[in-house]
C-alpha positions as CSV (number, residue, x, y, z in Angstrom):
1,M,131.6,116.0,81.4
2,N,129.2,116.9,84.1
3,A,129.0,114.7,87.2
4,M,125.4,113.0,88.0
5,N,123.3,114.2,91.2
6,V,122.2,111.4,93.0
7,L,118.5,112.3,94.1
8,Y,117.8,109.0,96.0
9,D,119.2,105.3,96.4
10,S,117.7,102.4,98.3
11,K,118.2,99.0,97.9
12,H,115.1,98.4,95.2
13,F,115.6,102.2,93.4
14,Y,118.1,104.7,91.9
15,M,117.2,108.2,91.0
16,A,119.9,110.7,89.4
17,E,120.0,113.5,87.4
18,F,122.5,115.0,85.3
19,P,123.3,118.8,85.1
20,G,122.4,120.3,81.6
21,W,119.7,117.6,80.8
22,E,116.2,117.8,81.5
23,G,115.2,114.7,82.9
24,I,115.8,112.1,85.8
25,E,117.4,108.5,85.3
26,L,115.0,106.1,87.5
27,V,115.9,102.6,88.1
28,D,114.5,99.7,89.5
29,K,117.7,97.8,90.9
30,S,115.2,94.5,91.7
31,A,113.5,94.7,88.1
32,G,116.6,95.6,86.1
33,R,115.1,98.1,84.4
34,G,115.5,101.6,84.3
35,G,114.5,104.8,81.9
36,F,115.3,108.3,81.4
37,L,112.2,110.6,82.1
38,E,111.8,113.9,80.4
39,G,109.7,116.6,80.5
40,D,106.1,117.0,82.5
41,V,106.8,113.2,83.9
42,A,110.4,114.1,85.3
43,L,108.8,117.5,86.7
44,K,106.2,115.9,88.3
45,L,108.1,113.3,89.8
46,R,110.5,115.8,91.4
47,A,108.1,118.0,92.7
48,S,106.1,114.5,94.2
49,M,109.9,113.6,95.6
50,L,109.9,117.2,97.3
51,N,106.6,117.1,98.6
52,L,107.3,113.5,99.8
53,F,110.2,114.2,101.7
54,S,108.9,116.9,103.5
55,D,107.2,114.3,105.6
56,S,110.3,112.5,106.6
57,P,109.1,109.2,104.9
58,S,110.6,105.7,105.2
59,V,112.7,104.2,102.9
60,E,109.6,101.6,102.1
61,S,107.3,104.7,101.7
62,V,109.5,106.1,98.9
63,D,110.2,102.7,97.4
64,E,106.6,101.8,97.4
65,F,105.9,105.6,95.7
66,L,108.7,105.1,93.0
67,E,106.7,101.8,92.0
68,A,104.2,103.9,90.2
69,Y,106.6,104.6,87.4
70,D,107.6,101.1,87.1
71,A,105.6,100.7,83.9
72,L,107.9,103.6,82.5
73,L,111.1,102.0,83.1
74,N,111.4,99.8,79.8
75,N,115.4,99.6,79.3
76,P,117.2,96.8,80.7
77,I,120.1,97.5,83.0
78,I,123.1,95.4,82.1
79,L,125.5,97.6,83.6
80,H,125.1,100.4,86.1
C-alpha cells in the first residue's frame, strides 16, 4: 500500500495525491464534499498550484483559487 502525499491542507480545503494513481483528491471541508480529479483536470490543477505557489500566496488566496473546483466535488465526505 502506498502512502498519500498531502499537497495542501487548510481550514477549508485538503488536497492529496497517491503514488501510482494519475489524479488528485480534493476535499472542500466546509461543504463536506470531495472528488478524485483525473486526466487533464488533475494536470491543470497541479500546474496551476505550482504557478500559484511560486508567488508565496496567502492561505486565503489558495482557498479562493480552489473554490473554482467546487462544481467537480460531488462525493459527500462521511469519514475522512
